[in-house]
C-alpha positions as CSV (number, residue, x, y, z in Angstrom):
1,M,-12.2,-21.1,9.5
2,D,-13.4,-18.4,11.8
3,I,-13.6,-14.8,10.7
4,F,-11.4,-13.7,13.7
5,L,-8.6,-16.1,12.6
6,I,-8.8,-14.9,9.0
7,G,-8.5,-11.3,10.2
8,I,-5.5,-12.0,12.6
9,I,-3.5,-14.1,10.0
10,S,-4.1,-11.4,7.3
11,Y,-3.1,-8.7,9.7
12,L,0.1,-10.5,10.8
13,M,1.1,-11.2,7.2
14,G,0.4,-7.5,6.3
15,S,2.4,-6.3,9.3
16,I,5.8,-7.8,8.2
17,P,7.9,-4.7,7.9
18,F,10.0,-5.6,4.9
19,G,11.5,-2.1,4.4
20,F,12.7,-2.1,8.0
21,I,14.1,-5.6,7.8
22,L,15.9,-5.2,4.5
23,T,17.6,-1.9,5.4
24,K,18.6,-3.3,8.8
25,V,20.0,-6.6,7.4
26,F,21.7,-5.3,4.2
27,L,22.6,-1.7,5.0
28,K,22.8,-1.9,8.8
29,K,20.6,1.2,9.0
30,D,17.2,2.0,10.5
31,I,14.9,3.1,7.7
32,R,13.0,5.2,10.2
33,E,16.0,7.5,10.5
34,I,16.2,7.9,6.7
35,G,14.2,10.4,4.5
36,S,10.6,10.6,5.7
37,G,11.1,7.9,8.3
38,N,8.5,5.7,6.6
39,I,9.1,2.0,6.3
40,G,7.6,1.7,2.8
41,A,9.1,1.3,-0.7
42,T,9.3,5.0,-1.6
43,N,11.4,5.7,1.5
44,A,13.4,2.5,0.9
45,L,14.4,4.0,-2.5
46,R,15.8,7.0,-0.5
47,T,18.4,4.8,1.0
48,G,20.2,5.1,-2.4
49,N,20.0,1.4,-2.9
50,K,17.5,0.6,-5.7
51,K,17.6,-3.1,-5.0
52,I,16.4,-2.5,-1.4
53,G,13.7,-0.1,-2.7
54,Y,12.3,-2.5,-5.3
55,S,12.6,-5.6,-3.1
56,T,10.6,-3.7,-0.5
57,L,7.9,-2.9,-3.1
58,L,7.7,-6.4,-4.3
59,L,7.6,-8.0,-0.8
60,D,5.0,-5.4,0.4
61,I,2.8,-6.4,-2.6
62,L,3.2,-10.1,-2.0
63,K,2.4,-10.0,1.7
64,A,-1.1,-8.9,0.7
65,V,-1.4,-11.2,-2.3
66,I,-0.7,-14.4,-0.3
67,P,-3.4,-14.2,2.4
68,V,-6.0,-12.4,0.1
69,L,-5.5,-15.0,-2.7
70,Y,-5.9,-17.9,-0.2
71,I,-9.1,-16.4,1.2
72,K,-10.4,-15.6,-2.4
73,I,-10.0,-19.3,-3.3
74,F,-11.2,-20.9,-0.1
75,Y,-13.3,-18.4,1.9
76,Q,-14.7,-16.0,-0.7
77,D,-17.2,-14.4,1.7
78,F,-14.3,-13.1,3.8
79,L,-12.3,-11.5,1.0
80,Y,-12.8,-7.9,2.0
81,I,-12.1,-8.7,5.7
82,S,-8.8,-10.3,4.8
83,S,-7.9,-7.4,2.4
84,L,-8.7,-4.7,5.0
85,C,-6.7,-6.6,7.8
86,A,-3.7,-7.1,5.6
87,F,-3.7,-3.4,4.7
88,L,-4.1,-2.4,8.4
89,G,-1.2,-4.7,9.3
90,H,1.1,-2.7,7.0
91,V,-0.1,0.7,8.2
92,F,-0.2,-0.3,11.9
93,P,2.3,-3.2,12.4
94,I,2.4,-4.7,15.9
95,W,6.2,-5.2,15.6
96,L,7.0,-1.5,15.2
97,K,4.6,0.0,17.9
98,F,1.9,0.3,15.2
99,K,3.9,2.8,13.1
100,G,4.1,1.4,9.6
101,G,4.0,2.4,6.0
102,K,1.4,4.2,4.0
103,G,-0.2,1.0,2.6
104,V,0.1,1.7,-1.1
105,A,2.2,-1.3,-2.2
106,T,0.0,-3.6,0.0
107,Y,-3.1,-2.0,-1.6
108,V,-1.7,-2.8,-5.0
109,G,-1.4,-6.5,-4.0
110,I,-5.0,-6.4,-2.8
111,L,-6.2,-4.8,-6.0
112,F,-4.5,-7.3,-8.4
113,T,-5.7,-10.2,-6.3
114,I,-9.3,-9.1,-6.1
115,N,-9.6,-8.1,-9.7
116,I,-6.6,-7.8,-12.1
117,Y,-8.4,-4.9,-13.9
118,F,-8.4,-2.9,-10.7
119,G,-4.7,-3.3,-10.4
120,I,-4.2,-2.3,-14.1
121,I,-6.4,0.8,-13.6
122,F,-4.4,1.7,-10.5
123,A,-1.0,1.2,-12.2
124,I,-2.0,3.3,-15.3
125,S,-3.4,6.1,-13.1
126,W,-0.2,6.0,-10.9
127,F,2.3,6.1,-13.8
128,V,0.4,8.8,-15.8
129,T,0.2,11.0,-12.7
130,F,3.9,10.3,-11.8
131,F,5.0,11.0,-15.4
132,I,3.4,14.4,-15.2
133,S,4.2,15.4,-11.5
134,K,7.1,13.2,-10.3
135,Y,5.4,13.0,-6.9
136,S,4.9,9.4,-5.6
137,S,2.4,10.6,-3.0
138,L,0.2,12.5,-5.5
139,S,0.3,9.5,-7.9
140,S,-0.8,7.2,-5.1
141,L,-3.7,9.4,-4.1
142,V,-5.0,9.9,-7.7
143,A,-4.6,6.1,-8.4
144,S,-6.4,5.2,-5.2
145,A,-9.3,7.5,-6.1
146,S,-9.5,6.1,-9.6
147,I,-10.9,2.7,-8.3
148,P,-14.0,3.9,-6.5
149,I,-14.7,6.3,-9.4
150,Y,-14.4,3.5,-11.9
151,L,-16.8,1.4,-9.8
152,L,-19.3,4.2,-9.4
153,I,-19.3,4.7,-13.2
154,L,-20.1,0.9,-13.5
155,T,-22.7,1.3,-10.8
156,Q,-21.0,-1.3,-8.7
157,F,-22.0,0.4,-5.5
158,N,-21.2,-2.4,-3.0
159,Q,-17.6,-2.7,-4.2
160,A,-17.4,1.1,-4.4
161,I,-18.1,1.4,-0.7
162,F,-15.2,-0.8,0.2
163,F,-12.8,0.9,-2.2
164,T,-13.9,4.4,-1.1
165,T,-13.1,3.3,2.5
166,M,-9.6,2.2,1.3
167,F,-9.1,5.5,-0.5
168,I,-10.0,7.4,2.8
169,L,-7.5,5.3,4.7
170,I,-4.8,6.0,2.1
171,F,-5.8,9.7,2.2
172,F,-5.3,9.5,6.0
173,T,-1.8,7.9,5.7
174,H,-0.8,10.6,3.2
175,R,-2.0,13.6,5.3
176,E,1.6,14.9,5.9
177,N,2.3,14.5,2.2
178,I,-0.9,16.4,1.3
179,K,0.3,19.3,3.6
180,R,3.7,19.3,1.8
181,L,2.0,19.2,-1.6
182,K,-0.1,22.2,-0.7
183,N,2.9,24.1,0.5
184,K,5.0,23.0,-2.5
185,E,7.5,21.3,-0.1
186,E,6.9,17.7,-1.2
187,T,10.0,15.8,-2.4
188,K,10.0,14.5,-5.9
189,T,10.8,10.8,-6.3
190,K,13.3,9.1,-8.6
191,I,12.2,5.6,-9.5
192,Y,15.0,4.7,-11.9
């Protein structure tokens, strides 16, 4: 299988806008006109329908797990290409004029697929930060930073480069949240 094909298939899988689809089908609403206007799971929770929110989260995780797991099993050398393309598909989906989500749920799927311990470290970091702050955005940033830090401590420099790149991308997708956090205007999230 050619690297270009792996990239395209991973991108297209990642670009399926489940938050948009679920709110449109079940609530007859456009998620882009709700809350922050984002198509991801956190904003799906703002619809007031927890089932839509958690279904979006699960499906956004799975749309990364499926292509990345396949590549991990059959084309190990292209694992990071597939991971990056699935992530970019979620953030820049072709179906929504390249305006997608922030990539966190998709990144969680990537982490658990590449190495389950990375997923566990991310989840623990996220929940600890969320328990203290109640900010989903801050929790995502701290948890994303925890992976390259962990790898640097273990002197796994090659992997650290990839996961630092992923952190930078997540930092970029959260730039508006960062401004709101600085100005103490960020909305706290209810996850239950």
